[in-house]
All heavy atoms as TSV, in Angstrom:
chain	resi	resn	atom	element	x	y	z
A	1	MET	N	N	83.203	99.846	104.730
A	1	MET	CA	C	84.305	100.605	104.184
A	1	MET	C	C	85.493	99.695	103.886
A	1	MET	O	O	86.112	99.815	102.835
A	1	MET	CB	C	84.692	101.702	105.183
A	1	MET	CG	C	85.819	102.561	104.742
A	1	MET	SD	S	85.245	103.768	103.572
A	1	MET	CE	C	86.650	104.780	103.401
A	2	LYS	N	N	85.776	98.792	104.816
A	2	LYS	CA	C	86.924	97.908	104.630
A	2	LYS	C	C	86.710	97.009	103.416
A	2	LYS	O	O	87.645	96.776	102.641
A	2	LYS	CB	C	87.141	97.064	105.879
A	2	LYS	CG	C	88.330	96.153	105.768
A	2	LYS	CD	C	88.524	95.351	107.028
A	2	LYS	CE	C	89.716	94.425	106.875
A	2	LYS	NZ	N	89.950	93.649	108.061
A	3	LYS	N	N	85.492	96.517	103.249
A	3	LYS	CA	C	85.204	95.635	102.121
A	3	LYS	C	C	85.400	96.371	100.801
A	3	LYS	O	O	85.981	95.831	99.857
A	3	LYS	CB	C	83.774	95.115	102.232
A	3	LYS	CG	C	83.415	94.086	101.204
A	3	LYS	CD	C	82.012	93.559	101.434
A	3	LYS	CE	C	81.643	92.554	100.381
A	3	LYS	NZ	N	80.296	92.029	100.569
A	4	PHE	N	N	84.946	97.607	100.721
A	4	PHE	CA	C	85.115	98.395	99.505
A	4	PHE	C	C	86.589	98.623	99.194
A	4	PHE	O	O	87.014	98.479	98.043
A	4	PHE	CB	C	84.394	99.742	99.639
A	4	PHE	CG	C	84.677	100.682	98.506
A	4	PHE	CD1	C	84.095	100.486	97.269
A	4	PHE	CD2	C	85.546	101.752	98.667
A	4	PHE	CE1	C	84.356	101.337	96.207
A	4	PHE	CE2	C	85.816	102.605	97.619
A	4	PHE	CZ	C	85.217	102.399	96.393
A	5	LEU	N	N	87.366	98.975	100.214
A	5	LEU	CA	C	88.796	99.222	100.003
A	5	LEU	C	C	89.526	97.968	99.533
A	5	LEU	O	O	90.384	98.036	98.654
A	5	LEU	CB	C	89.436	99.746	101.286
A	5	LEU	CG	C	89.073	101.165	101.684
A	5	LEU	CD1	C	89.676	101.490	103.047
A	5	LEU	CD2	C	89.535	102.154	100.656
A	6	MET	N	N	89.181	96.829	100.092
A	6	MET	CA	C	89.843	95.590	99.685
A	6	MET	C	C	89.445	95.173	98.273
A	6	MET	O	O	90.275	94.677	97.518
A	6	MET	CB	C	89.543	94.469	100.681
A	6	MET	CG	C	90.256	94.651	101.973
A	6	MET	SD	S	92.047	94.722	101.730
A	6	MET	CE	C	92.553	95.486	103.226
A	7	ILE	N	N	88.184	95.369	97.907
A	7	ILE	CA	C	87.762	95.068	96.530
A	7	ILE	C	C	88.454	96.011	95.563
A	7	ILE	O	O	88.956	95.592	94.515
A	7	ILE	CB	C	86.225	95.153	96.406
A	7	ILE	CG1	C	85.570	94.002	97.168
A	7	ILE	CG2	C	85.792	95.121	94.946
A	7	ILE	CD1	C	84.072	94.102	97.275
A	8	TYR	N	N	88.510	97.274	95.896
A	8	TYR	CA	C	89.189	98.274	95.069
A	8	TYR	C	C	90.660	97.914	94.884
A	8	TYR	O	O	91.184	97.925	93.768
A	8	TYR	CB	C	89.041	99.632	95.763
A	8	TYR	CG	C	89.712	100.788	95.085
A	8	TYR	CD1	C	89.111	101.417	94.007
A	8	TYR	CD2	C	90.934	101.273	95.538
A	8	TYR	CE1	C	89.721	102.500	93.392
A	8	TYR	CE2	C	91.548	102.344	94.924
A	8	TYR	CZ	C	90.934	102.960	93.859
A	8	TYR	OH	O	91.536	104.013	93.247
A	9	ALA	N	N	91.326	97.567	95.973
A	9	ALA	CA	C	92.739	97.197	95.906
A	9	ALA	C	C	92.931	95.919	95.102
A	9	ALA	O	O	93.881	95.810	94.321
A	9	ALA	CB	C	93.291	97.032	97.316
A	10	SER	N	N	92.044	94.968	95.275
A	10	SER	CA	C	92.168	93.707	94.546
A	10	SER	C	C	92.002	93.888	93.045
A	10	SER	O	O	92.741	93.286	92.257
A	10	SER	CB	C	91.123	92.706	95.044
A	10	SER	OG	O	91.318	92.417	96.390
A	11	VAL	N	N	91.054	94.713	92.644
A	11	VAL	CA	C	90.829	94.937	91.212
A	11	VAL	C	C	92.045	95.597	90.570
A	11	VAL	O	O	92.527	95.148	89.523
A	11	VAL	CB	C	89.550	95.785	90.990
A	11	VAL	CG1	C	89.460	96.284	89.565
A	11	VAL	CG2	C	88.313	94.973	91.336
A	12	PHE	N	N	92.557	96.646	91.178
A	12	PHE	CA	C	93.713	97.322	90.604
A	12	PHE	C	C	94.968	96.449	90.662
A	12	PHE	O	O	95.792	96.487	89.746
A	12	PHE	CB	C	93.951	98.668	91.276
A	12	PHE	CG	C	93.062	99.732	90.730
A	12	PHE	CD1	C	91.950	100.150	91.424
A	12	PHE	CD2	C	93.321	100.294	89.496
A	12	PHE	CE1	C	91.119	101.123	90.910
A	12	PHE	CE2	C	92.494	101.269	88.969
A	12	PHE	CZ	C	91.395	101.681	89.682
A	13	SER	N	N	95.111	95.642	91.696
A	13	SER	CA	C	96.247	94.726	91.767
A	13	SER	C	C	96.155	93.681	90.669
A	13	SER	O	O	97.162	93.356	90.023
A	13	SER	CB	C	96.277	94.035	93.128
A	13	SER	OG	O	96.482	94.968	94.134
A	14	PHE	N	N	94.977	93.149	90.463
A	14	PHE	CA	C	94.773	92.165	89.405
A	14	PHE	C	C	95.115	92.747	88.039
A	14	PHE	O	O	95.772	92.095	87.219
A	14	PHE	CB	C	93.323	91.670	89.435
A	14	PHE	CG	C	93.005	90.678	88.362
A	14	PHE	CD1	C	93.472	89.380	88.440
A	14	PHE	CD2	C	92.236	91.050	87.274
A	14	PHE	CE1	C	93.180	88.457	87.444
A	14	PHE	CE2	C	91.942	90.142	86.274
A	14	PHE	CZ	C	92.419	88.841	86.354
A	15	ILE	N	N	94.709	93.980	87.811
A	15	ILE	CA	C	95.000	94.633	86.527
A	15	ILE	C	C	96.505	94.788	86.331
A	15	ILE	O	O	97.045	94.440	85.279
A	15	ILE	CB	C	94.287	96.000	86.443
A	15	ILE	CG1	C	92.780	95.803	86.308
A	15	ILE	CG2	C	94.827	96.821	85.271
A	15	ILE	CD1	C	91.964	97.075	86.457
A	16	TRP	N	N	97.208	95.304	87.341
A	16	TRP	CA	C	98.636	95.556	87.181
A	16	TRP	C	C	99.459	94.279	87.121
A	16	TRP	O	O	100.401	94.168	86.321
A	16	TRP	CB	C	99.149	96.468	88.284
A	16	TRP	CG	C	98.956	97.895	87.929
A	16	TRP	CD1	C	98.017	98.744	88.447
A	16	TRP	CD2	C	99.676	98.640	86.950
A	16	TRP	NE1	N	98.122	99.958	87.850
A	16	TRP	CE2	C	99.133	99.934	86.924
A	16	TRP	CE3	C	100.725	98.336	86.097
A	16	TRP	CZ2	C	99.610	100.924	86.083
A	16	TRP	CZ3	C	101.205	99.326	85.257
A	16	TRP	CH2	C	100.646	100.598	85.255
A	17	ILE	N	N	99.140	93.310	87.942
A	17	ILE	CA	C	99.882	92.043	87.897
A	17	ILE	C	C	99.571	91.306	86.600
A	17	ILE	O	O	100.454	90.717	85.986
A	17	ILE	CB	C	99.572	91.197	89.145
A	17	ILE	CG1	C	100.154	91.887	90.385
A	17	ILE	CG2	C	100.151	89.786	89.004
A	17	ILE	CD1	C	99.783	91.242	91.684
A	18	GLY	N	N	98.308	91.360	86.170
A	18	GLY	CA	C	97.939	90.751	84.896
A	18	GLY	C	C	98.669	91.388	83.725
A	18	GLY	O	O	99.111	90.705	82.796
A	19	THR	N	N	98.811	92.699	83.765
A	19	THR	CA	C	99.561	93.395	82.712
A	19	THR	C	C	101.023	92.970	82.720
A	19	THR	O	O	101.623	92.772	81.656
A	19	THR	CB	C	99.459	94.923	82.909
A	19	THR	OG1	O	98.074	95.292	82.911
A	19	THR	CG2	C	100.177	95.672	81.810
A	20	GLY	N	N	101.606	92.803	83.882
A	20	GLY	CA	C	102.990	92.345	83.985
A	20	GLY	C	C	103.166	90.931	83.470
A	20	GLY	O	O	104.133	90.629	82.755
A	21	ILE	N	N	102.245	90.055	83.813
A	21	ILE	CA	C	102.323	88.670	83.326
A	21	ILE	C	C	102.134	88.629	81.814
A	21	ILE	O	O	102.841	87.901	81.108
A	21	ILE	CB	C	101.294	87.790	84.064
A	21	ILE	CG1	C	101.712	87.645	85.532
A	21	ILE	CG2	C	101.160	86.425	83.401
A	21	ILE	CD1	C	100.680	86.979	86.403
A	22	TYR	N	N	101.204	89.426	81.316
A	22	TYR	CA	C	100.999	89.497	79.862
A	22	TYR	C	C	102.257	90.012	79.157
A	22	TYR	O	O	102.624	89.518	78.087
A	22	TYR	CB	C	99.801	90.399	79.549
A	22	TYR	CG	C	99.572	90.594	78.075
A	22	TYR	CD1	C	98.989	89.588	77.321
A	22	TYR	CD2	C	99.943	91.771	77.441
A	22	TYR	CE1	C	98.778	89.757	75.956
A	22	TYR	CE2	C	99.735	91.952	76.087
A	22	TYR	CZ	C	99.147	90.938	75.351
A	22	TYR	OH	O	98.950	91.104	74.009
A	23	ALA	N	N	102.912	90.987	79.754
A	23	ALA	CA	C	104.137	91.532	79.163
A	23	ALA	C	C	105.237	90.477	79.123
A	23	ALA	O	O	106.009	90.417	78.153
A	23	ALA	CB	C	104.602	92.751	79.954
A	24	ILE	N	N	105.310	89.634	80.141
A	24	ILE	CA	C	106.315	88.570	80.143
A	24	ILE	C	C	105.986	87.516	79.086
A	24	ILE	O	O	106.860	87.069	78.349
A	24	ILE	CB	C	106.433	87.938	81.550
A	24	ILE	CG1	C	107.106	88.923	82.497
A	24	ILE	CG2	C	107.217	86.633	81.501
A	24	ILE	CD1	C	107.165	88.458	83.922
A	25	ILE	N	N	104.719	87.139	79.001
A	25	ILE	CA	C	104.312	86.113	78.034
A	25	ILE	C	C	104.567	86.572	76.600
A	25	ILE	O	O	105.054	85.799	75.772
A	25	ILE	CB	C	102.829	85.741	78.233
A	25	ILE	CG1	C	102.657	84.994	79.555
A	25	ILE	CG2	C	102.305	84.892	77.074
A	25	ILE	CD1	C	101.223	84.767	79.954
A	26	THR	N	N	104.268	87.822	76.305
A	26	THR	CA	C	104.443	88.333	74.943
A	26	THR	C	C	105.846	88.883	74.698
A	26	THR	O	O	106.124	89.368	73.604
A	26	THR	CB	C	103.410	89.430	74.649
A	26	THR	OG1	O	103.535	90.469	75.607
A	26	THR	CG2	C	102.005	88.857	74.663
A	27	ASN	N	N	106.713	88.800	75.704
A	27	ASN	CA	C	108.119	89.222	75.592
A	27	ASN	C	C	108.246	90.686	75.142
A	27	ASN	O	O	109.019	91.017	74.255
A	27	ASN	CB	C	108.894	88.299	74.666
A	27	ASN	CG	C	110.379	88.380	74.921
A	27	ASN	OD1	O	110.798	88.839	75.980
A	27	ASN	ND2	N	111.171	87.949	73.963
A	28	GLN	N	N	107.500	91.547	75.797
A	28	GLN	CA	C	107.582	92.976	75.505
A	28	GLN	C	C	108.822	93.564	76.169
A	28	GLN	O	O	109.348	93.005	77.124
A	28	GLN	CB	C	106.321	93.678	75.998
A	28	GLN	CG	C	105.080	93.241	75.270
A	28	GLN	CD	C	103.843	93.944	75.805
A	28	GLN	OE1	O	103.927	94.783	76.686
A	28	GLN	NE2	N	102.692	93.585	75.271
A	29	PRO	N	N	109.289	94.712	75.645
A	29	PRO	CA	C	110.455	95.335	76.278
A	29	PRO	C	C	110.129	95.773	77.713
A	29	PRO	O	O	109.025	96.213	78.008
A	29	PRO	CB	C	110.757	96.543	75.391
A	29	PRO	CG	C	109.603	96.702	74.494
A	29	PRO	CD	C	108.814	95.438	74.494
A	30	SER	N	N	111.076	95.626	78.572
A	30	SER	CA	C	110.989	95.937	80.008
A	30	SER	C	C	109.817	95.224	80.686
A	30	SER	O	O	109.110	95.806	81.511
A	30	SER	CB	C	110.920	97.447	80.254
A	30	SER	OG	O	109.700	97.982	79.799
A	31	HIS	N	N	109.627	93.973	80.339
A	31	HIS	CA	C	108.512	93.212	80.893
A	31	HIS	C	C	108.685	92.939	82.383
A	31	HIS	O	O	107.711	92.950	83.123
A	31	HIS	CB	C	108.302	91.906	80.128
A	31	HIS	CG	C	109.543	91.095	79.933
A	31	HIS	ND1	N	110.396	91.325	78.883
A	31	HIS	CD2	C	110.076	90.092	80.649
A	31	HIS	CE1	C	111.394	90.469	78.945
A	31	HIS	NE2	N	111.231	89.710	80.014
A	32	TYR	N	N	109.909	92.720	82.843
A	32	TYR	CA	C	110.103	92.502	84.275
A	32	TYR	C	C	109.869	93.785	85.074
A	32	TYR	O	O	109.398	93.731	86.209
A	32	TYR	CB	C	111.504	91.965	84.562
A	32	TYR	CG	C	111.675	90.529	84.114
A	32	TYR	CD1	C	112.588	90.187	83.129
A	32	TYR	CD2	C	110.910	89.521	84.681
A	32	TYR	CE1	C	112.733	88.879	82.718
A	32	TYR	CE2	C	111.045	88.216	84.283
A	32	TYR	CZ	C	111.957	87.893	83.297
A	32	TYR	OH	O	112.091	86.601	82.899
A	33	GLY	N	N	110.155	94.902	84.472
A	33	GLY	CA	C	109.888	96.179	85.141
A	33	GLY	C	C	108.404	96.404	85.350
A	33	GLY	O	O	107.977	96.885	86.406
A	34	VAL	N	N	107.613	96.029	84.356
A	34	VAL	CA	C	106.161	96.176	84.471
A	34	VAL	C	C	105.627	95.248	85.564
A	34	VAL	O	O	104.788	95.650	86.381
A	34	VAL	CB	C	105.463	95.890	83.114
A	34	VAL	CG1	C	103.957	95.890	83.263
A	34	VAL	CG2	C	105.897	96.892	82.073
A	35	LEU	N	N	106.125	94.022	85.603
A	35	LEU	CA	C	105.677	93.079	86.635
A	35	LEU	C	C	106.102	93.551	88.026
A	35	LEU	O	O	105.302	93.503	88.965
A	35	LEU	CB	C	106.219	91.680	86.363
A	35	LEU	CG	C	105.780	90.616	87.369
A	35	LEU	CD1	C	104.267	90.438	87.346
A	35	LEU	CD2	C	106.472	89.310	87.091
A	36	LEU	N	N	107.326	94.015	88.166
A	36	LEU	CA	C	107.774	94.510	89.473
A	36	LEU	C	C	106.988	95.743	89.912
A	36	LEU	O	O	106.666	95.893	91.092
A	36	LEU	CB	C	109.266	94.811	89.437
A	36	LEU	CG	C	110.178	93.593	89.416
A	36	LEU	CD1	C	111.631	94.024	89.267
A	36	LEU	CD2	C	110.001	92.783	90.681
A	37	PHE	N	N	106.673	96.615	88.949
A	37	PHE	CA	C	105.848	97.765	89.290
A	37	PHE	C	C	104.467	97.315	89.750
A	37	PHE	O	O	103.919	97.856	90.713
A	37	PHE	CB	C	105.711	98.713	88.089
A	37	PHE	CG	C	104.818	99.880	88.370
A	37	PHE	CD1	C	105.286	100.959	89.081
A	37	PHE	CD2	C	103.494	99.883	87.948
A	37	PHE	CE1	C	104.463	102.044	89.361
A	37	PHE	CE2	C	102.664	100.948	88.220
A	37	PHE	CZ	C	103.150	102.032	88.928
A	38	GLY	N	N	103.905	96.330	89.067
A	38	GLY	CA	C	102.594	95.801	89.456
A	38	GLY	C	C	102.610	95.205	90.847
A	38	GLY	O	O	101.680	95.417	91.637
A	39	LEU	N	N	103.653	94.455	91.165
A	39	LEU	CA	C	103.757	93.875	92.505
A	39	LEU	C	C	103.944	94.954	93.574
A	39	LEU	O	O	103.317	94.893	94.636
A	39	LEU	CB	C	104.913	92.877	92.551
A	39	LEU	CG	C	104.704	91.592	91.737
A	39	LEU	CD1	C	105.997	90.786	91.703
A	39	LEU	CD2	C	103.570	90.778	92.299
A	40	ALA	N	N	104.783	95.934	93.282
A	40	ALA	CA	C	104.997	97.028	94.237
A	40	ALA	C	C	103.729	97.857	94.417
A	40	ALA	O	O	103.388	98.253	95.537
A	40	ALA	CB	C	106.143	97.918	93.771
A	41	PHE	N	N	103.027	98.109	93.313
A	41	PHE	CA	C	101.773	98.845	93.386
A	41	PHE	C	C	100.749	98.091	94.221
A	41	PHE	O	O	100.055	98.675	95.058
A	41	PHE	CB	C	101.238	99.090	91.966
A	41	PHE	CG	C	99.923	99.794	91.924
A	41	PHE	CD1	C	99.859	101.163	92.079
A	41	PHE	CD2	C	98.750	99.090	91.729
A	41	PHE	CE1	C	98.643	101.825	92.046
A	41	PHE	CE2	C	97.535	99.747	91.690
A	41	PHE	CZ	C	97.478	101.110	91.845
A	42	SER	N	N	100.668	96.781	94.014
A	42	SER	CA	C	99.720	95.961	94.769
A	42	SER	C	C	100.031	95.999	96.262
A	42	SER	O	O	99.127	96.170	97.084
A	42	SER	CB	C	99.762	94.520	94.274
A	42	SER	OG	O	99.429	94.459	92.923
A	43	PHE	N	N	101.298	95.837	96.597
A	43	PHE	CA	C	101.695	95.881	98.002
A	43	PHE	C	C	101.364	97.233	98.618
A	43	PHE	O	O	100.819	97.307	99.720
A	43	PHE	CB	C	103.199	95.588	98.124
A	43	PHE	CG	C	103.712	95.696	99.517
A	43	PHE	CD1	C	103.422	94.713	100.450
A	43	PHE	CD2	C	104.476	96.791	99.910
A	43	PHE	CE1	C	103.889	94.811	101.751
A	43	PHE	CE2	C	104.942	96.890	101.201
A	43	PHE	CZ	C	104.654	95.904	102.122
A	44	THR	N	N	101.651	98.295	97.890
A	44	THR	CA	C	101.412	99.642	98.408
A	44	THR	C	C	99.928	99.920	98.602
A	44	THR	O	O	99.524	100.479	99.625
A	44	THR	CB	C	102.021	100.689	97.457
A	44	THR	OG1	O	103.404	100.408	97.292
A	44	THR	CG2	C	101.846	102.090	97.988
A	45	ILE	N	N	99.119	99.522	97.645
A	45	ILE	CA	C	97.690	99.826	97.759
A	45	ILE	C	C	97.030	98.986	98.856
A	45	ILE	O	O	96.145	99.465	99.567
A	45	ILE	CB	C	96.972	99.686	96.399
A	45	ILE	CG1	C	95.652	100.438	96.428
A	45	ILE	CG2	C	96.763	98.260	96.008
A	45	ILE	CD1	C	95.048	100.688	95.077
A	46	PHE	N	N	97.476	97.737	99.044
A	46	PHE	CA	C	96.947	96.946	100.150
A	46	PHE	C	C	97.402	97.509	101.493
A	46	PHE	O	O	96.629	97.552	102.447
A	46	PHE	CB	C	97.365	95.480	100.025
A	46	PHE	CG	C	96.466	94.680	99.128
A	46	PHE	CD1	C	96.938	94.188	97.930
A	46	PHE	CD2	C	95.148	94.429	99.476
A	46	PHE	CE1	C	96.115	93.455	97.092
A	46	PHE	CE2	C	94.317	93.700	98.651
A	46	PHE	CZ	C	94.802	93.204	97.452
A	47	LEU	N	N	98.631	97.954	101.571
A	47	LEU	CA	C	99.134	98.562	102.804
A	47	LEU	C	C	98.381	99.857	103.119
A	47	LEU	O	O	98.021	100.099	104.273
A	47	LEU	CB	C	100.632	98.827	102.687
A	47	LEU	CG	C	101.336	99.313	103.941
A	47	LEU	CD1	C	101.307	98.223	105.005
A	47	LEU	CD2	C	102.770	99.679	103.620
A	48	ALA	N	N	98.126	100.665	102.110
A	48	ALA	CA	C	97.383	101.912	102.324
A	48	ALA	C	C	95.948	101.623	102.758
A	48	ALA	O	O	95.397	102.328	103.618
A	48	ALA	CB	C	97.393	102.751	101.053
A	49	SER	N	N	95.334	100.596	102.192
A	49	SER	CA	C	93.967	100.222	102.591
A	49	SER	C	C	93.931	99.764	104.044
A	49	SER	O	O	93.043	100.149	104.810
A	49	SER	CB	C	93.438	99.108	101.692
A	49	SER	OG	O	93.370	99.524	100.366
A	50	TRP	N	N	94.900	98.924	104.409
A	50	TRP	CA	C	94.952	98.454	105.786
A	50	TRP	C	C	95.185	99.620	106.747
A	50	TRP	O	O	94.544	99.720	107.794
A	50	TRP	CB	C	96.066	97.417	105.947
A	50	TRP	CG	C	96.283	97.040	107.370
A	50	TRP	CD1	C	95.578	96.138	108.091
A	50	TRP	CD2	C	97.243	97.616	108.260
A	50	TRP	NE1	N	96.055	96.099	109.388
A	50	TRP	CE2	C	97.084	96.996	109.516
A	50	TRP	CE3	C	98.240	98.582	108.110
A	50	TRP	CZ2	C	97.867	97.318	110.605
A	50	TRP	CZ3	C	99.016	98.892	109.204
A	50	TRP	CH2	C	98.832	98.268	110.437
A	51	PHE	N	N	96.111	100.516	106.400
A	51	PHE	CA	C	96.442	101.637	107.274
A	51	PHE	C	C	95.254	102.582	107.449
A	51	PHE	O	O	94.984	103.053	108.548
A	51	PHE	CB	C	97.649	102.399	106.726
A	51	PHE	CG	C	98.097	103.529	107.604
A	51	PHE	CD1	C	98.637	103.272	108.848
A	51	PHE	CD2	C	97.955	104.840	107.200
A	51	PHE	CE1	C	99.046	104.308	109.679
A	51	PHE	CE2	C	98.352	105.887	108.016
A	51	PHE	CZ	C	98.904	105.617	109.251
A	52	SER	N	N	94.519	102.846	106.373
A	52	SER	CA	C	93.363	103.733	106.500
A	52	SER	C	C	92.284	103.095	107.366
A	52	SER	O	O	91.632	103.782	108.165
A	52	SER	CB	C	92.802	104.084	105.124
A	52	SER	OG	O	92.251	102.954	104.503
A	53	ASN	N	N	92.095	101.796	107.255
A	53	ASN	CA	C	91.125	101.108	108.104
A	53	ASN	C	C	91.563	101.155	109.565
A	53	ASN	O	O	90.752	101.386	110.459
A	53	ASN	CB	C	90.968	99.658	107.637
A	53	ASN	CG	C	89.845	98.958	108.341
A	53	ASN	OD1	O	88.793	99.531	108.555
A	53	ASN	ND2	N	90.075	97.715	108.700
A	54	TRP	N	N	92.848	100.956	109.817
A	54	TRP	CA	C	93.376	101.027	111.167
A	54	TRP	C	C	93.190	102.428	111.753
A	54	TRP	O	O	92.813	102.586	112.915
A	54	TRP	CB	C	94.859	100.651	111.139
A	54	TRP	CG	C	95.528	100.690	112.463
A	54	TRP	CD1	C	95.505	99.738	113.427
A	54	TRP	CD2	C	96.330	101.767	112.965
A	54	TRP	NE1	N	96.256	100.140	114.500
A	54	TRP	CE2	C	96.770	101.380	114.249
A	54	TRP	CE3	C	96.725	102.997	112.463
A	54	TRP	CZ2	C	97.577	102.200	115.022
A	54	TRP	CZ3	C	97.530	103.802	113.242
A	54	TRP	CH2	C	97.935	103.409	114.504
A	55	LEU	N	N	93.455	103.450	110.946
A	55	LEU	CA	C	93.287	104.828	111.410
A	55	LEU	C	C	91.838	105.138	111.765
A	55	LEU	O	O	91.559	105.766	112.792
A	55	LEU	CB	C	93.742	105.808	110.327
A	55	LEU	CG	C	95.133	106.373	110.459
A	55	LEU	CD1	C	95.504	107.150	109.218
A	55	LEU	CD2	C	95.265	107.229	111.673
A	56	ILE	N	N	90.916	104.698	110.934
A	56	ILE	CA	C	89.491	104.951	111.186
A	56	ILE	C	C	89.065	104.293	112.491
A	56	ILE	O	O	88.336	104.896	113.290
A	56	ILE	CB	C	88.642	104.467	109.997
A	56	ILE	CG1	C	88.849	105.398	108.800
A	56	ILE	CG2	C	87.173	104.398	110.355
A	56	ILE	CD1	C	88.222	104.913	107.508
A	57	LYS	N	N	89.512	103.065	112.741
A	57	LYS	CA	C	89.159	102.385	113.993
A	57	LYS	C	C	89.672	103.168	115.200
A	57	LYS	O	O	88.965	103.335	116.190
A	57	LYS	CB	C	89.749	100.981	114.025
A	57	LYS	CG	C	89.002	99.991	113.197
A	57	LYS	CD	C	89.630	98.623	113.338
A	57	LYS	CE	C	88.938	97.604	112.485
A	57	LYS	NZ	N	89.569	96.268	112.597
A	58	HIS	N	N	90.901	103.657	115.121
A	58	HIS	CA	C	91.462	104.385	116.256
A	58	HIS	C	C	90.819	105.761	116.426
A	58	HIS	O	O	90.672	106.237	117.546
A	58	HIS	CB	C	92.981	104.485	116.125
A	58	HIS	CG	C	93.645	103.217	116.533
A	58	HIS	ND1	N	93.711	102.118	115.722
A	58	HIS	CD2	C	94.257	102.864	117.695
A	58	HIS	CE1	C	94.331	101.144	116.358
A	58	HIS	NE2	N	94.680	101.567	117.561
A	59	TYR	N	N	90.443	106.405	115.331
A	59	TYR	CA	C	89.728	107.673	115.440
A	59	TYR	C	C	88.378	107.472	116.112
A	59	TYR	O	O	87.946	108.305	116.909
A	59	TYR	CB	C	89.531	108.322	114.075
A	59	TYR	CG	C	90.746	109.041	113.548
A	59	TYR	CD1	C	90.953	109.160	112.177
A	59	TYR	CD2	C	91.681	109.605	114.386
A	59	TYR	CE1	C	92.063	109.812	111.676
A	59	TYR	CE2	C	92.792	110.260	113.896
A	59	TYR	CZ	C	92.971	110.360	112.543
A	59	TYR	OH	O	94.074	110.999	112.045
A	60	LYS	N	N	87.711	106.375	115.823
A	60	LYS	CA	C	86.422	106.093	116.459
A	60	LYS	C	C	86.603	105.882	117.958
A	60	LYS	O	O	85.784	106.357	118.751
A	60	LYS	CB	C	85.773	104.869	115.823
A	60	LYS	CG	C	85.211	105.136	114.453
A	60	LYS	CD	C	84.586	103.890	113.864
A	60	LYS	CE	C	84.080	104.157	112.457
A	60	LYS	NZ	N	83.506	102.937	111.852
A	61	LYS	N	N	87.668	105.174	118.351
A	61	LYS	CA	C	87.936	104.976	119.780
A	61	LYS	C	C	88.191	106.303	120.473
A	61	LYS	O	O	87.660	106.567	121.552
A	61	LYS	CB	C	89.156	104.073	119.972
A	61	LYS	CG	C	88.914	102.625	119.744
A	61	LYS	CD	C	90.192	101.847	120.019
A	61	LYS	CE	C	90.069	100.402	119.682
A	61	LYS	NZ	N	91.342	99.673	119.889
A	62	ILE	N	N	89.002	107.141	119.877
A	62	ILE	CA	C	89.328	108.435	120.473
A	62	ILE	C	C	88.097	109.318	120.544
A	62	ILE	O	O	87.881	110.033	121.519
A	62	ILE	CB	C	90.470	109.110	119.688
A	62	ILE	CG1	C	91.764	108.329	119.895
A	62	ILE	CG2	C	90.651	110.557	120.103
A	62	ILE	CD1	C	92.895	108.757	119.014
A	63	ASP	N	N	87.253	109.248	119.524
A	63	ASP	CA	C	86.029	110.045	119.503
A	63	ASP	C	C	85.086	109.629	120.630
A	63	ASP	O	O	84.523	110.484	121.319
A	63	ASP	CB	C	85.335	109.901	118.149
A	63	ASP	CG	C	84.221	110.886	117.960
A	63	ASP	OD1	O	84.350	112.029	118.434
A	63	ASP	OD2	O	83.213	110.513	117.314
A	64	THR	N	N	84.927	108.328	120.841
A	64	THR	CA	C	84.058	107.887	121.940
A	64	THR	C	C	84.653	108.246	123.296
A	64	THR	O	O	83.920	108.619	124.220
A	64	THR	CB	C	83.802	106.370	121.871
A	64	THR	OG1	O	85.042	105.680	121.871
A	64	THR	CG2	C	82.998	105.999	120.655
A	65	MET	N	N	85.970	108.156	123.439
A	65	MET	CA	C	86.605	108.549	124.699
A	65	MET	C	C	86.406	110.036	124.959
A	65	MET	O	O	86.144	110.449	126.094
A	65	MET	CB	C	88.090	108.199	124.677
A	65	MET	CG	C	88.362	106.720	124.782
A	65	MET	SD	S	90.062	106.170	124.508
A	65	MET	CE	C	91.056	107.411	125.234
A	66	THR	N	N	86.501	110.853	123.940
A	66	THR	CA	C	86.306	112.291	124.086
A	66	THR	C	C	84.865	112.611	124.479
A	66	THR	O	O	84.622	113.457	125.346
A	66	THR	CB	C	86.662	113.002	122.766
A	66	THR	OG1	O	87.973	112.643	122.381
A	66	THR	CG2	C	86.565	114.501	122.912
A	67	LYS	N	N	83.917	111.931	123.855
A	67	LYS	CA	C	82.509	112.139	124.199
A	67	LYS	C	C	82.249	111.766	125.645
A	67	LYS	O	O	81.522	112.463	126.359
A	67	LYS	CB	C	81.601	111.341	123.278
A	67	LYS	CG	C	81.470	111.925	121.912
A	67	LYS	CD	C	80.542	111.087	121.039
A	67	LYS	CE	C	80.495	111.655	119.638
A	67	LYS	NZ	N	79.644	110.839	118.746
A	68	ASN	N	N	82.811	110.643	126.081
A	68	ASN	CA	C	82.622	110.221	127.473
A	68	ASN	C	C	83.221	111.218	128.450
A	68	ASN	O	O	82.643	111.492	129.502
A	68	ASN	CB	C	83.240	108.838	127.697
A	68	ASN	CG	C	82.458	107.738	127.017
A	68	ASN	OD1	O	81.289	107.911	126.697
A	68	ASN	ND2	N	83.115	106.627	126.773
A	69	LEU	N	N	84.366	111.762	128.151
A	69	LEU	CA	C	84.984	112.746	129.033
A	69	LEU	C	C	84.196	114.042	129.066
A	69	LEU	O	O	84.058	114.664	130.131
A	69	LEU	CB	C	86.416	113.019	128.590
A	69	LEU	CG	C	87.430	111.925	128.875
A	69	LEU	CD1	C	88.785	112.290	128.291
A	69	LEU	CD2	C	87.566	111.718	130.378
A	70	SER	N	N	83.665	114.466	127.929
A	70	SER	CA	C	82.924	115.722	127.903
A	70	SER	C	C	81.565	115.582	128.575
A	70	SER	O	O	81.053	116.549	129.135
A	70	SER	CB	C	82.752	116.216	126.463
A	70	SER	OG	O	81.960	115.317	125.739
A	71	ILE	N	N	80.973	114.402	128.555
A	71	ILE	CA	C	79.685	114.187	129.221
A	71	ILE	C	C	79.867	114.178	130.732
A	71	ILE	O	O	79.031	114.683	131.473
A	71	ILE	CB	C	79.039	112.879	128.724
A	71	ILE	CG1	C	78.611	113.031	127.278
A	71	ILE	CG2	C	77.852	112.489	129.586
A	71	ILE	CD1	C	78.119	111.738	126.632
A	72	LYS	N	N	80.960	113.624	131.233
A	72	LYS	CA	C	81.201	113.531	132.667
A	72	LYS	C	C	81.409	114.887	133.311
A	72	LYS	O	O	81.118	115.068	134.483
A	72	LYS	CB	C	82.417	112.630	132.936
A	72	LYS	CG	C	82.142	111.180	132.673
A	72	LYS	CD	C	83.353	110.331	132.965
A	72	LYS	CE	C	83.069	108.872	132.652
A	72	LYS	NZ	N	84.244	108.031	132.891
A	73	LYS	N	N	81.912	115.859	132.584
A	73	LYS	CA	C	82.171	117.170	133.173
A	73	LYS	C	C	80.948	117.944	133.320
A	73	LYS	O	O	79.999	118.172	133.434
A	73	LYS	CB	C	83.150	117.950	132.309
A	73	LYS	CG	C	84.528	117.415	132.422
A	73	LYS	CD	C	85.491	118.276	131.662
A	73	LYS	CE	C	86.895	117.753	131.863
A	73	LYS	NZ	N	87.879	118.575	131.248
């Protein structure tokens, strides 16, 4: 799951940052805005991927702890 999320985030980050760099090279209007949006989008999607992976790990820990407690009773 983590590998898929990181590949997904990397592809979309590459697209948005590439679009921003292309906009700067071709001197399109609001080219810095496009690049900043791409960087912010990349940061956000990587942060969301990391957070979802962290949540899944902790849910698995809690699930095993719950199973152990219910078996002991």
